[in-house]
Residue frames relative to the residue before (quaternion, step in Angstrom):
aa qw qx qy qz dx dy dz
X 1.0000 0.0000 0.0000 0.0000 0.00 0.00 0.00
X 0.4853 -0.7045 0.4462 0.2628 3.52 -0.86 0.98
X 0.8237 0.2098 -0.0669 0.5225 3.56 0.83 -0.95
X 0.0565 0.8000 -0.5953 0.0499 3.54 -0.86 0.91
X 0.7739 -0.3958 0.2530 0.4247 3.53 -1.36 0.08
X 0.7324 0.4446 -0.3250 0.4003 3.54 -1.24 0.56
X 0.2305 0.8076 -0.5126 0.1789 3.60 0.80 0.97
X 0.0244 -0.7960 0.6038 -0.0365 3.56 0.13 1.29
X 0.7400 -0.4109 0.2791 0.4535 3.59 -1.28 0.06
X 0.6372 0.5159 -0.3316 0.4667 3.59 0.97 -0.82
X 0.6662 0.5030 -0.2997 0.4619 3.56 0.92 -0.93
X 0.6267 0.5335 -0.3424 0.4533 3.61 1.00 -0.77
X 0.6464 0.4974 -0.3208 0.4815 3.60 0.98 -0.78
X 0.6560 0.5031 -0.3090 0.4702 3.57 0.96 -0.86
X 0.6223 0.5360 -0.3345 0.4621 3.58 1.02 -0.76
X 0.6601 0.4958 -0.3077 0.4731 3.57 0.88 -0.91
X 0.6526 0.5110 -0.3177 0.4605 3.60 0.91 -0.86
X 0.6632 0.5078 -0.3011 0.4601 3.57 0.94 -0.89
X 0.6863 0.4756 -0.2899 0.4677 3.59 0.83 -0.96
X 0.6412 0.5140 -0.3221 0.4700 3.59 1.01 -0.78
X 0.6458 0.5113 -0.3177 0.4697 3.60 1.01 -0.79
X 0.6372 0.5169 -0.3250 0.4703 3.59 1.00 -0.77
X 0.6605 0.5043 -0.3056 0.4647 3.57 0.93 -0.90
X 0.6513 0.5152 -0.3131 0.4608 3.58 0.97 -0.86
X 0.6684 0.4960 -0.2964 0.4683 3.58 0.93 -0.89
X 0.6089 0.5459 -0.3465 0.4595 3.57 1.04 -0.75
X 0.6798 0.4817 -0.2915 0.4700 3.59 0.92 -0.87
X 0.6100 0.5366 -0.3476 0.4682 3.60 1.06 -0.70
X 0.6758 0.4871 -0.2857 0.4737 3.56 0.90 -0.93
X 0.6105 0.5426 -0.3475 0.4605 3.59 1.07 -0.69
X 0.6575 0.5048 -0.3059 0.4684 3.57 1.00 -0.81
X 0.6678 0.5091 -0.2877 0.4606 3.56 0.99 -0.84
X 0.8129 0.2955 -0.1185 0.4877 3.56 0.84 -1.00
X 0.4545 -0.7181 0.4334 0.2998 3.59 1.25 -0.03
X 0.7132 0.3624 -0.2470 0.5469 3.58 1.18 0.44
X 0.2427 -0.7603 0.5882 0.1305 3.55 -0.81 1.04
X 0.1890 -0.7817 0.5888 0.0805 3.56 -0.72 1.11
X 0.4569 -0.6877 0.4847 0.2886 3.61 -0.78 0.97
X 0.2359 -0.7685 0.5849 0.1078 3.52 -1.14 0.72
X 0.0662 -0.7843 0.6169 -0.0045 3.57 -0.66 1.19
X 0.2251 -0.7820 0.5731 0.0967 3.55 -0.89 0.98
X 0.2646 -0.7677 0.5687 0.1308 3.57 -0.81 1.06
X 0.1394 -0.8096 0.5685 0.0428 3.55 -0.82 1.03
X 0.5580 -0.6210 0.4559 0.3084 3.53 -1.31 0.40
X 0.4667 -0.6769 0.4883 0.2926 3.59 -1.20 0.45
X 0.6045 0.6239 -0.3206 0.3775 3.57 1.28 -0.18
X 0.5001 0.6430 -0.4316 0.3875 3.58 1.17 0.49
X 0.5167 -0.5970 0.5079 0.3446 3.54 -1.26 0.47
X 0.6715 -0.4704 0.3681 0.4386 3.58 -1.28 0.20
X 0.6485 0.5215 -0.3203 0.4526 3.59 0.99 -0.82
X 0.6543 0.4980 -0.3093 0.4778 3.58 0.97 -0.82
X 0.6333 0.5276 -0.3247 0.4639 3.56 1.01 -0.79
X 0.6376 0.5215 -0.3197 0.4683 3.59 1.02 -0.79
X 0.6459 0.5110 -0.3178 0.4698 3.59 0.99 -0.79
X 0.6442 0.5075 -0.3158 0.4772 3.57 0.99 -0.82
X 0.6272 0.5375 -0.3365 0.4522 3.60 0.95 -0.84
X 0.6653 0.4984 -0.3011 0.4673 3.57 0.91 -0.89
X 0.6572 0.5092 -0.3090 0.4619 3.58 0.98 -0.84
X 0.6333 0.5272 -0.3319 0.4592 3.60 0.99 -0.78
X 0.6609 0.4948 -0.3014 0.4771 3.57 0.96 -0.86
X 0.6825 0.5060 -0.2940 0.4377 3.58 0.83 -0.98
X 0.7211 0.4369 -0.2444 0.4789 3.58 1.07 -0.69
X 0.5028 -0.6984 0.4013 0.3138 3.59 1.24 0.06
X 0.2609 0.7545 -0.5576 0.2277 3.58 1.02 0.68
X 0.4809 -0.7111 0.4504 0.2455 3.56 -1.15 0.61
X 0.7908 -0.0529 0.0527 0.6075 3.60 1.18 -0.50
X 0.2470 -0.7220 0.6193 0.1848 3.51 -1.35 0.23
X 0.2220 -0.7455 0.6152 0.1286 3.55 -1.06 0.83
X 0.0279 -0.7999 0.5980 -0.0425 3.53 -0.64 1.19
X 0.7523 -0.4408 -0.4853 -0.0652 1.70 -0.94 2.26
X 0.5686 -0.5378 0.4958 0.3763 3.46 -1.42 -0.01
X 0.7569 -0.3472 0.2772 0.4793 3.57 -1.22 -0.44
X 0.3903 -0.6934 0.5514 0.2507 3.56 -1.29 0.38
X 0.3942 -0.6889 0.5546 0.2497 3.52 -1.19 0.60
X 0.5137 0.6598 -0.4013 0.3737 3.57 1.29 -0.28
X 0.2925 -0.7644 0.5545 0.1507 3.53 -1.26 0.43
X 0.2981 0.7678 -0.5142 0.2392 3.58 1.25 0.35
X 0.8200 0.2491 -0.2051 0.4728 3.54 -0.91 1.00
X 0.7614 0.3137 -0.1984 0.5315 3.61 1.22 -0.25
X 0.4234 0.7523 -0.4398 0.2479 3.57 1.25 -0.17
X 0.7020 0.4584 -0.2747 0.4707 3.62 1.09 -0.57
X 0.5411 0.6265 -0.4003 0.3931 3.60 1.26 -0.17
X 0.6869 -0.5198 0.3100 0.4024 3.63 -1.12 0.58
X 0.7990 0.2339 -0.1294 0.5386 3.63 0.93 -0.78
X 0.3098 0.8141 -0.4477 0.2020 3.55 1.29 0.29
X 0.7135 0.4621 -0.2611 0.4574 3.58 1.10 -0.54
X 0.4569 0.7003 -0.4513 0.3117 3.58 1.23 -0.03
X 0.5560 -0.6181 0.4524 0.3227 3.54 -1.19 0.64
X 0.5999 0.5667 -0.4354 0.3596 3.53 -1.26 0.45
X 0.5980 -0.5977 0.4144 0.3367 3.51 -1.29 0.32
X 0.3005 -0.7265 0.5921 0.1770 3.52 -1.20 0.68
X 0.1214 -0.7702 0.6220 0.0718 3.54 -1.07 0.79
X 0.6682 0.5109 -0.3583 0.4051 3.55 -1.28 -0.14
X 0.8721 -0.1109 0.0746 0.4706 3.53 -1.23 -0.62
X 0.6594 0.5276 -0.3505 0.4050 3.68 0.83 -0.76
X 0.7221 0.4364 -0.2561 0.4718 3.61 1.12 -0.44
X 0.4494 0.7514 -0.4272 0.2257 3.62 1.20 -0.40
X 0.7286 0.4352 -0.2738 0.4525 3.60 0.62 -1.03
X 0.6302 0.5198 -0.3353 0.4692 3.60 0.98 -0.80
X 0.6578 0.5230 -0.3035 0.4491 3.55 0.91 -0.93
X 0.6658 0.4984 -0.3037 0.4649 3.57 0.89 -0.92
X 0.6254 0.5265 -0.3371 0.4669 3.59 1.04 -0.71
X 0.6460 0.5106 -0.3179 0.4700 3.59 0.94 -0.86
X 0.6131 0.5404 -0.3437 0.4625 3.61 1.01 -0.78
X 0.6642 0.5115 -0.3020 0.4539 3.58 0.90 -0.94
X 0.6566 0.4956 -0.3088 0.4774 3.59 0.95 -0.86
X 0.6538 0.5131 -0.3127 0.4599 3.58 0.90 -0.90
X 0.6418 0.5315 -0.3290 0.4441 3.59 0.92 -0.89
X 0.6594 0.5060 -0.3033 0.4661 3.56 0.98 -0.80
X 0.6963 0.4760 -0.2626 0.4687 3.56 1.00 -0.86
X 0.7464 0.4289 -0.2216 0.4580 3.58 0.92 -0.91
X 0.2147 -0.8341 0.4893 0.1374 3.58 1.18 -0.42
X 0.7121 -0.4706 0.2605 0.4513 3.59 0.98 0.76
X 0.5171 0.6726 -0.4006 0.3460 3.61 1.25 0.03
X 0.7652 0.1810 -0.1060 0.6087 3.57 1.27 -0.32
X 0.4491 -0.6935 0.4804 0.2944 3.61 -0.76 0.94
X 0.2163 -0.7429 0.6224 0.1177 3.52 -1.14 0.79
X 0.1484 -0.7585 0.6314 0.0630 3.55 -0.78 1.10
X 0.2069 -0.8112 0.5392 0.0919 3.55 -0.44 1.22
X 0.0556 0.7662 -0.6359 0.0733 3.53 -0.96 0.97
X 0.6219 0.5809 -0.3919 0.3497 3.54 -1.18 0.44
X 0.8837 -0.0200 -0.0277 0.4669 3.51 -0.46 1.26
X 0.4341 0.6821 -0.4832 0.3359 3.59 1.15 0.39
X 0.1090 0.8117 -0.5585 0.1316 3.54 -0.15 1.34
X 0.7367 0.2322 -0.1681 0.6125 3.56 1.35 -0.05
X 0.6545 -0.5288 0.3686 0.3950 3.55 -1.18 0.50
X 0.6486 0.5341 -0.3272 0.4325 3.57 0.95 -0.82
X 0.5916 0.5602 -0.3756 0.4418 3.60 1.13 -0.52
X 0.6236 0.5153 -0.3348 0.4832 3.60 1.03 -0.73
X 0.6511 0.5137 -0.3119 0.4636 3.58 0.97 -0.86
X 0.6174 0.5420 -0.3417 0.4564 3.59 1.04 -0.73
X 0.6465 0.5170 -0.3197 0.4610 3.58 0.98 -0.81
X 0.6554 0.4930 -0.3114 0.4800 3.58 0.94 -0.87
X 0.6561 0.5132 -0.3063 0.4608 3.59 0.93 -0.88
X 0.6533 0.5127 -0.3059 0.4656 3.59 1.14 -0.62
X 0.6865 -0.4996 0.2799 0.4480 3.58 1.25 -0.25
X 0.4488 0.6912 -0.4621 0.3275 3.60 1.22 0.10
X 0.4133 -0.6847 0.5485 0.2441 3.54 -1.21 0.63
X 0.7802 0.0728 0.0153 0.6212 3.53 1.14 -0.80
X 0.2215 -0.7379 0.6052 0.2003 3.56 -1.30 0.18
X 0.2144 -0.7352 0.6315 0.1212 3.51 -1.22 0.67
X 0.0998 -0.8010 0.5898 0.0244 3.57 -0.68 1.10
X 0.0038 0.8136 -0.5807 0.0289 3.55 -0.76 1.03
X 0.7596 0.3672 -0.2243 0.4877 3.61 0.30 -1.21
X 0.6603 0.5160 -0.3099 0.4491 3.58 0.88 -0.89
X 0.6365 0.5272 -0.3216 0.4621 3.57 1.06 -0.76
X 0.6112 0.5496 -0.3467 0.4518 3.57 1.04 -0.74
X 0.7528 0.4141 -0.2172 0.4632 3.58 0.88 -0.95
X 0.7966 0.3125 -0.1559 0.4934 3.61 0.98 -0.79
X 0.3955 -0.7459 0.4618 0.2719 3.58 1.21 -0.31
X 0.8175 -0.3095 0.1948 0.4450 3.57 -1.33 -0.21
X 0.5374 0.6244 -0.4136 0.3877 3.62 1.13 -0.45
X 0.5974 0.5721 -0.3614 0.4302 3.59 1.12 -0.60
X 0.6076 0.5532 -0.3610 0.4409 3.60 1.03 -0.67
X 0.6585 0.4905 -0.3049 0.4824 3.62 0.87 -0.91
X 0.6431 0.5277 -0.3136 0.4578 3.57 0.95 -0.90
X 0.6648 0.4987 -0.2981 0.4696 3.60 0.98 -0.86
X 0.6441 0.5154 -0.3230 0.4640 3.59 0.92 -0.88
X 0.6643 0.5059 -0.3063 0.4571 3.58 0.89 -0.92
X 0.6708 0.4977 -0.2999 0.4609 3.58 0.92 -0.88
X 0.6540 0.4962 -0.3143 0.4769 3.59 0.98 -0.79
X 0.6251 0.5368 -0.3389 0.4542 3.60 0.99 -0.76
X 0.6258 0.5492 -0.3355 0.4406 3.57 1.04 -0.74
X 0.5619 0.6083 -0.3878 0.4047 3.60 1.14 -0.53
X 0.7532 0.4063 -0.1876 0.4822 3.54 1.08 -0.77
X 0.6516 0.4717 -0.3269 0.4960 3.58 1.23 0.33
X 0.5651 -0.5928 0.4460 0.3610 3.55 -1.25 0.31
X 0.5994 0.5834 -0.3495 0.4221 3.58 1.29 -0.11
X 0.3414 0.7577 -0.5045 0.2341 3.61 1.22 0.11
X 0.4544 -0.7108 0.4772 0.2462 3.55 -0.81 1.07
X 0.7701 0.2594 -0.1232 0.5697 3.58 1.05 -0.76
X 0.3641 -0.7676 0.4863 0.2044 3.60 -0.29 1.25
X 0.6125 0.5696 -0.3608 0.4126 3.61 1.08 -0.61
X 0.6888 0.4633 -0.2841 0.4799 3.59 1.21 -0.41
X 0.5237 0.6626 -0.4190 0.3333 3.61 1.14 -0.41
X 0.3205 -0.7439 0.5598 0.1745 3.57 -0.97 0.93
């Protein structure tokens, strides 16, 4: 994951330099190959709201095309009592869902629809995809849930998202 917790002033400058370099290289490659490829940056769920706002501003200023929220979490909430819960490395799937959805909500508020948000992290049921859309995501990316549930999860997600746009939504808090 490109971005993680701890965005001090030095890190903010480094982030801007990195994003600007990526944008410049993308444009060079577009000139060489005659095709501009969109660039989406995946961020971590372990940032504060303030750090997320700073990242959102940097992504916009550097001309990124989308943000993917989020990658794995370094946190161990909910797994600390499991046999391998203390091992190093990022956690994906269910342990990241709520953090990821919160980051999507913060990004949506900061970006105001000016940059697509691709929500990822912990989508193991159709309603989880709907929660991401309701939080402000433009798209959802399903990985771990797809591995465990297969193609049926895609239909479940589509159905749940469609319910957001109807008066038949079971959960009024999710209705768009």
